[in-house]
N, C-alpha and C positions, 0 to 999 in steps of 0.2 A: 504492499500500500505505499503510496505516496500521498503526504499530506502536505498543504499548502498554504502558507498565511499571505493573503490577499492584502494587498496596498492600492490606493489609487490616490491619485493627486488633488480629486476633486471630494476625498473624504476628510474631515478632521482625523488627527491623529488618537487613537485611543486614550482614556483616561484612565485606565486599569490594566491587568493582566488578561487581556483577551484580545483577539482578531477582531477586525472588524466582518473578515468571510474568510472561510476555511474551505478548498477546494479539494476535493478526494477525487482521486482515478484508483479505485480499488477495486479487488476481486476479494471477498474475504466475507467475515461475519459480522453484520449488524449487531450492535447491543444497545440496548434500550433499557436504562438503567433509571428503574420509578425514584420518586421522590426519596432520597436519602436525609433523616436526619441526624441530631448528635444523639442517636443511639448506641449503646453499648452491645457487647455481645448478651449479657443479661437482660437486656430492654431495659434499662435504667437509662435516663437522661444525663448524660457529662456535660460537666462543667456550666451548671447553673447560674444564670445572671453572665456567662463570659462568652462574648462571641467569637472571640479568639480561638479559645478552647472548643467551643462547639463546632467552627468551622474547621479545625484541624479531625476532629471525629469524623464528621461529614463526609471530609476528602479522604481520610482513611476507609470509609465505609465504601465510599466510589469505589476506590483503589481494589478494595475485597470482591464486588462486583465484577470488576472490569478482569481481574484473575481468574476467577471464576469461568469466566469466559474463554479463557485462553489469552488475555491480552494484558495492556499495562494503561495506564494513565497516559502514558504518551499515543494509545492508540483514540483517546476521547477526541471529539471532533466538535461536540458542542453541548453546552452547559445552561442550563434554566436555572438562576438564582432567586429564591423568594427570600426576604428579609423581613423582621418586623421595624426596621430601625436602618433607613438609608443612610444616617449618621455613620453609621457601620462600614460604609463602602470602604476607606482606606484603610481599616485593618483585616477584613475578609480580603481585600486584594493584595495585601502583604502575607499572607496564609498561603493564597492561591500560587503566589511566588513560587512556594518552596516545594507546590506539587503539581505543577503545570509547567513545560518549560517551551520554547519556541519547535515548532511553529505553534503556537496557541488555538485554544478552540474557542470558536465564534462562542458569544455568550449575551444571555440579557439577563439584567438584574432589577426585579420589581419587589416594593413594598406592599405588605400586604398585614391585614388587621388580624390576623388568627392564623394557627396552626391546631394540629388536632390535638396538642396538649399545650396550656399559658408558658411552660419553661421552654418551647424550643422558639430560638432566636434565630433560627436558618434551617433551610431545605434547598438541596439541589439535584437536579435530574440531569441526567448525561446519555449521551449518544454517541456511541464510537463504531469504529470498523475494526476487528481484530483481522488482520492480513492472514491467510493459510500458512502453517507452517510445512 
């Protein structure tokens, strides 16, 4: 699989850890990762009140899902991020920079009023393409 981070002089530079567009020339397995929340293996919510800690757990959960499909975070092409407070944008993107490297996945981040549990501050869905091995 070849993943290409697209840029255009007609688009503003991204304000965070994402690509304006990502092109994939692929033969492989598409992986659609459901919304990952900051839940640990036992189902408990980690880092209550701490968006940085919760973002780490969410990224680790996405990593585990991609690895279950035979891939890695490098195979992620798209992220949809849902947050309780858009003011957390810089912290979330700092953490994302530890997990996602260039070429970066395309991404959208939106603020929502509620999650399935009041202690959850962030949820991320992902789409990836795992190349044939």
